N, C-alpha and C positions, 0 to 999 in steps of 0.2 A: 715399271720404269726404274732406271738406275740413274745415278748422278756421277759426274766426274768433277775434278777440282774446280774451284771458283776462278773466274777470269779476273783481270784487273778492274773491271767494272762491277764485280761482285755478283755476276750471273753464274749459274751452274748449267753446263751442258747436260742434256738428258739423252740416255740411250735406252733401248729396250724394244720389245715387240708388243703388238696389239692383236687381240682376237676380237672379231666382230660377230654379232648375232644376226645382223641384217642380211638381206638377200644380195646386196651389192658387193660386199667385201667379205673375204675370209680372214685375211691377216695382213699385217703391215709391220714395218720396222722403222723406228725413228731415225731421221737423219740428224746426228748430233751437231750442235752449234753453240755459240755463245752470243749474248746480246750484241748487236741487234739481229743476228742471223739465227733462225729457228734451228734446232729445238733447244729451248732454254727455259729456266725459271729464274726470276729476279724478284725477290721479295715474294709477293703473292701473285705476280704476273707470270703467265705461262704462254709460250708460243711454241707450237709444234708443227713440224713438217713430216707427214707420214705417207711415204710411198706405199701403195697397196697393190694387190693383184688386179685392181680395176680402177686405176687413177690415183691421184695424190690428194690427200686431205691437208689443208692448211687450217689450223685451229688456234685461236687466240682467246685466252680466258683468264679466270682468276681462281686461285686456290684459296677457299675460305678457311681461316684458321679454326673455325668451329665446325667444319664440314666433314671431318674425319677422312680426308683424302679426296673428297669430291671436287672436281674442277668444272666450273660452268663457263660457257663462252659461246662464240660464234665460229662457224666453219664454212669453208668453201671447198668443194670437190671438183677437180678438173682432170681432164685427160682420160676419161673412161666413159662407160655407158650410163653412169649414174651422176653426171655433173649436177651439182645443186649447191645451194647456200642455205643457211639456217642457224638456229640456236640449238645448243645441246649441252651435254655434260659427259665427262669421262669419270668412270668410277673404278676403284680398285676391287669392287665386289661384283659377284655375279648376281643377276636378278632373274 
């Protein structure tokens, strides 16, 4: 993920691409925004809107300062064959 300059509210819009290991998605690209429109980071709060090749993922989470880049939160997938909700994490590392 990349960042663009801060908005007047102090949020940073995020850009970048995602690669997924699951059966439902192959890749996605962030829709950049600033608070309150995803995709942004404000302090430790993260809100992402990720259009994929099989629906859109809305993710809201927290980036822990001691987590080394790990973001934990909740997600909702709509508009594809894998519509679902749940909790999960985003990691900068491959597992």
